[in-house]
C-alpha positions as CSV (number, residue, x, y, z in Angstrom):
1,M,-15.2,9.7,96.7
2,S,-13.2,12.7,97.5
3,A,-14.6,16.2,97.4
4,R,-13.2,18.6,94.7
5,H,-12.9,22.3,94.4
6,G,-15.4,23.7,92.0
7,L,-12.9,25.4,89.8
8,S,-13.0,24.9,86.0
9,K,-9.9,24.0,84.1
10,T,-8.9,23.3,80.5
11,A,-9.9,19.7,80.1
12,W,-10.6,19.2,76.5
13,L,-9.8,18.8,73.1
14,A,-9.2,20.3,69.8
15,A,-10.5,17.2,68.0
16,L,-14.0,17.6,69.5
17,S,-14.9,20.6,67.4
18,L,-18.3,21.8,66.2
19,A,-19.1,22.6,62.6
20,P,-17.8,26.2,61.8
21,V,-20.2,29.0,61.5
22,C,-20.5,30.1,57.9
23,A,-22.6,33.1,57.3
24,G,-24.1,33.4,53.9
25,C,-22.9,30.0,52.7
26,D,-25.1,28.1,50.3
27,E,-24.2,24.6,51.7
28,P,-25.9,23.7,55.0
29,L,-23.7,23.4,58.0
30,K,-22.7,20.0,59.2
31,R,-24.6,18.9,62.3
32,A,-22.2,18.4,65.2
33,S,-24.1,15.2,66.2
34,L,-23.7,13.4,62.9
35,I,-20.8,11.1,62.5
36,E,-19.8,11.4,58.8
37,E,-16.1,10.8,59.2
38,T,-13.7,9.4,61.8
39,R,-13.8,11.6,64.9
40,V,-12.4,11.8,68.4
41,L,-15.3,12.3,70.8
42,G,-13.6,12.1,74.2
43,A,-11.1,10.3,76.4
44,R,-10.8,8.7,79.7
45,V,-8.0,7.9,82.2
46,E,-8.7,5.1,84.7
47,L,-6.7,3.4,87.3
48,A,-5.7,-0.2,86.8
49,S,-6.9,-1.0,90.3
50,D,-10.1,1.1,90.2
51,P,-11.4,2.0,86.7
52,E,-13.9,4.5,88.1
53,R,-11.1,6.7,89.5
54,G,-9.7,9.1,86.9
55,S,-6.9,10.7,88.8
56,P,-3.8,8.4,89.2
57,A,-1.3,9.2,91.9
58,P,2.5,9.1,91.5
59,G,3.6,5.5,91.3
60,E,0.2,4.2,90.2
61,D,-0.6,2.3,87.0
62,A,-3.4,3.6,84.8
63,R,-4.9,3.4,81.3
64,F,-5.6,6.1,78.8
65,R,-8.5,5.5,76.4
66,L,-9.5,7.6,73.4
67,F,-13.1,7.6,72.3
68,V,-13.0,7.3,68.4
69,A,-16.1,7.1,66.3
70,A,-16.6,6.3,62.6
71,P,-19.7,6.1,60.4
72,D,-19.5,2.3,60.1
73,G,-18.7,1.9,63.9
74,A,-15.2,0.5,63.2
75,P,-12.6,3.3,63.0
76,N,-9.4,2.1,61.4
77,V,-6.7,4.3,62.8
78,A,-3.0,4.5,63.7
79,Y,-1.9,6.8,66.5
80,A,1.0,8.5,68.2
81,F,0.8,10.4,71.5
82,S,2.6,11.2,74.7
83,L,1.9,12.0,78.3
84,C,3.6,14.6,80.5
85,G,3.1,16.6,83.7
86,V,1.7,20.2,83.4
87,S,0.7,23.2,85.4
88,P,-2.9,24.5,84.9
89,T,-3.5,27.2,82.4
90,N,-6.6,29.3,81.7
91,S,-6.1,29.6,77.9
92,G,-5.3,27.0,75.3
93,F,-3.4,23.7,76.0
94,P,-0.8,23.6,78.7
95,S,2.9,23.1,77.9
96,C,4.8,20.1,79.2
97,S,7.0,21.1,82.2
98,S,9.5,18.4,81.3
99,A,10.0,15.6,78.9
100,P,7.1,13.2,78.5
101,F,7.1,10.3,80.9
102,A,5.2,7.9,78.6
103,S,4.4,7.6,74.9
104,A,2.6,5.2,72.6
105,L,2.8,4.5,68.9
106,R,0.6,2.3,66.7
107,A,2.3,2.8,63.3
108,D,-0.2,1.0,61.2
109,P,-4.0,1.5,61.2
110,S,-6.1,-1.0,63.0
111,P,-9.7,-1.3,64.2
112,E,-8.5,-2.2,67.7
113,A,-9.4,0.2,70.5
114,V,-7.2,3.3,71.0
115,E,-5.8,2.8,74.5
116,F,-2.5,2.2,76.3
117,D,-1.3,1.6,79.8
118,F,1.2,3.8,81.6
119,T,2.7,4.4,85.1
120,V,2.9,7.8,86.7
121,P,6.5,8.4,87.8
122,A,6.9,7.8,91.5
123,D,9.0,11.0,91.9
124,L,6.6,13.3,90.0
125,D,6.3,16.6,91.7
126,R,2.6,17.3,92.2
127,A,3.3,20.8,93.6
128,S,4.6,22.0,90.3
129,T,2.7,19.6,87.9
130,P,-0.6,18.7,89.5
131,H,-2.1,17.7,86.1
132,G,-1.3,15.2,83.4
133,F,-1.6,16.0,79.7
134,A,-2.1,13.5,76.9
135,S,-1.6,14.9,73.3
136,G,-1.0,13.5,69.9
137,V,-2.7,12.5,66.7
138,I,-4.9,9.8,65.2
139,C,-4.5,8.8,61.6
140,P,-7.5,7.3,59.9
141,D,-6.4,4.8,57.2
142,D,-2.9,6.1,57.4
143,Q,0.3,5.4,59.2
144,A,1.4,7.4,62.3
145,L,4.9,8.3,63.4
146,F,7.0,10.5,65.6
147,G,9.1,13.2,63.8
148,P,12.7,14.1,64.5
149,N,11.6,16.3,67.4
150,R,9.2,13.7,68.7
151,E,6.2,15.5,67.2
152,A,3.3,13.2,66.5
153,R,2.1,13.2,62.9
154,C,0.6,11.1,60.2
155,A,2.6,9.9,57.2
156,N,0.3,11.1,54.4
157,S,-2.5,13.2,56.0
158,T,-3.1,15.8,58.7
159,G,-5.0,13.4,60.8
160,A,-6.9,14.6,63.9
161,A,-4.9,16.2,66.7
162,F,-6.1,16.0,70.3
163,G,-5.2,17.0,73.8
164,F,-6.6,15.8,77.1
165,E,-5.8,17.2,80.6
166,F,-6.5,15.2,83.8
167,D,-5.7,15.4,87.5
168,F,-3.0,13.6,89.4
169,A,-4.4,12.4,92.7
170,G,-3.6,14.4,95.8
171,P,-5.3,16.5,98.5
172,G,-8.6,17.8,97.1
173,E,-7.7,16.5,93.6
174,D,-9.2,13.0,93.5
175,N,-11.7,12.7,90.7
176,Q,-14.1,9.9,90.0
177,N,-15.1,9.2,86.4
178,P,-18.8,9.4,85.6
179,T,-19.8,5.9,84.4
180,F,-22.8,4.7,82.3
181,A,-24.5,1.8,84.1
182,T,-25.4,-1.2,81.9
183,D,-29.1,-0.2,81.9
184,A,-28.4,3.6,81.5
185,L,-29.8,3.9,78.0
186,T,-33.4,3.5,76.7
187,L,-35.1,3.5,73.3
188,D,-38.7,4.6,73.4
189,G,-38.8,3.9,77.1
190,E,-37.5,0.3,76.8
191,S,-34.1,-1.0,77.8
192,W,-31.5,-0.6,75.0
193,M,-28.6,-3.0,75.2
194,S,-27.3,-3.5,71.6
195,D,-23.8,-2.2,71.3
196,L,-21.6,-1.6,68.2
197,T,-20.9,-5.3,67.8
198,T,-24.6,-6.1,67.3
199,A,-25.6,-7.0,63.7
200,C,-28.5,-5.2,62.1
201,T,-30.6,-8.4,62.2
202,D,-30.2,-8.7,66.0
203,A,-30.6,-5.0,66.9
204,P,-33.9,-3.2,67.7
205,A,-35.7,-2.3,64.5
206,V,-37.4,0.9,63.7
207,H,-39.1,2.1,60.4
208,A,-37.5,4.7,58.1
209,G,-38.7,8.2,58.7
210,T,-40.2,7.6,62.2
211,A,-39.5,9.6,65.4
212,H,-38.1,8.0,68.5
213,T,-37.1,9.0,72.1
214,L,-33.6,8.2,73.4
215,G,-33.1,8.3,77.1
216,V,-30.0,8.4,79.3
217,R,-30.1,8.0,83.1
218,L,-27.2,8.7,85.4
219,E,-26.7,7.6,89.0
220,P,-26.5,10.1,91.9
221,S,-22.9,8.8,92.6
222,D,-21.9,10.2,89.2
223,F,-22.2,13.8,90.5
224,D,-19.1,14.3,92.6
225,A,-19.1,16.4,95.7
226,L,-17.3,19.8,95.4
227,I,-15.6,22.0,98.0
228,P,-17.3,25.4,97.5
229,L,-14.9,28.3,97.6
230,T,-17.7,30.8,98.2
231,S,-21.3,30.6,99.4
232,E,-22.4,30.9,95.7
233,D,-20.5,27.9,94.5
234,P,-22.2,24.5,94.0
235,T,-21.6,21.7,96.4
236,R,-21.9,19.0,93.7
237,E,-20.7,19.0,90.1
238,S,-22.7,19.2,86.9
239,L,-22.1,16.9,83.9
240,L,-22.2,17.5,80.2
241,L,-23.9,14.9,78.1
242,A,-23.2,14.6,74.3
243,R,-25.1,12.4,71.8
244,F,-24.0,11.4,68.3
245,S,-25.3,9.2,65.6
246,S,-24.1,7.9,62.2
247,A,-27.5,8.6,60.5
248,G,-30.8,10.3,61.1
249,K,-31.3,13.5,63.0
250,L,-30.9,14.1,66.7
251,A,-32.9,17.1,68.1
252,H,-29.7,18.5,69.7
253,T,-26.2,17.3,70.7
254,F,-25.5,18.6,74.2
255,A,-27.3,18.7,77.5
256,S,-26.1,20.0,80.9
257,L,-27.2,17.8,83.8
258,G,-27.3,18.8,87.4
259,P,-27.4,16.6,90.5
260,S,-31.2,17.0,90.7
261,S,-31.4,15.1,87.4
262,A,-29.9,12.0,88.8
263,D,-32.2,8.9,88.5
264,R,-34.4,10.9,85.9
265,P,-33.7,10.1,82.2
266,S,-32.5,12.9,80.0
267,E,-34.5,12.4,76.8
268,L,-34.3,13.7,73.3
269,S,-35.9,12.9,70.0
270,W,-34.2,11.2,67.0
271,D,-35.6,11.0,63.5
272,A,-34.8,7.8,61.6
273,P,-33.3,8.3,58.2
274,S,-35.3,7.6,55.0
275,P,-35.2,5.7,52.9
276,A,-33.6,2.5,54.4
277,A,-31.8,-0.3,52.6
278,A,-34.0,-3.3,51.8
279,G,-32.1,-5.4,54.3
280,G,-32.0,-2.7,56.9
281,T,-29.7,0.2,57.6
282,R,-27.5,-0.1,60.6
283,V,-27.1,3.1,62.7
284,Q,-24.5,3.6,65.4
285,F,-25.0,5.9,68.4
286,Y,-22.3,7.3,70.7
287,F,-23.0,8.8,74.2
288,V,-20.3,10.7,76.0
289,V,-20.6,12.1,79.6
290,R,-17.9,14.4,81.0
291,D,-17.5,16.3,84.3
292,G,-15.2,19.1,82.9
293,R,-12.4,18.0,85.2
294,G,-11.0,15.1,83.2
295,G,-13.7,12.5,84.1
296,E,-15.5,10.9,81.2
297,D,-17.2,7.8,79.9
298,L,-18.5,6.5,76.6
299,A,-21.5,4.2,75.8
300,T,-22.4,2.9,72.3
301,R,-25.6,1.5,70.9
302,T,-26.9,0.2,67.6
303,L,-30.3,-0.1,65.9
304,C,-31.6,-1.2,62.5
305,V,-33.7,1.1,60.3
306,V,-36.0,-0.9,58.1
307,P,-38.2,0.1,55.2
């Protein structure tokens, strides 16, 4: 693992937006943690040769993955997006320094994962473009296309635009992705392994209207070392943990985790919805961890709420 400078950069994403503040409105605000429509929750770049490394070097093969959630756990989306080299910016999304070096189009909606493989050009100039930038649109239940000027858009809807910035590998710029271990998640203190492919009949069952504790434990290796620029700067990074569910109520969405929290579970309460369907109500959960420098990971779980 390479040490990194403790400098913040624009790393995320118009599509990951909280509910707007609406003073004096009669309708209650949407909870950021509740998945009520198809949403982008995060993204990840990983090397073909080392998935835990999130900063490909010129000439290396990598994969871009977009974390997309839907209330039923099976988002049906088309997409169009491109990748280019950029210089860092302190406001908004960066502008491509030259034409995109890779693009991807899935014209028709599909429940398949949103991901594609790319190669960083061997002649990429890291001095002028030390970061990569992926941008585009996902189109739930709609077709995607590139317009006449190569702009990504949906055929019949606005879709959800996104942008994601990551590092190219180089001196002081190698970044490891934080990664959820297989046993990282617990439900009421017990190991929780059922993912989005698990049927309600095979998932852990809880009763409608009851309260439960969800736990997330990260490894010490997930907190990368940093090169402090001043004596006040941290020597290891902090991580941001976000939790989402398709039903029920989470106590809160976000938690900031420091290196001292490694090996200790970050816990929060979740209230099961009520009432539940006679045959059980399947609830999907999404957990996203990010380091603020382009490194991210997603874990998903399922449980069944019974009457």
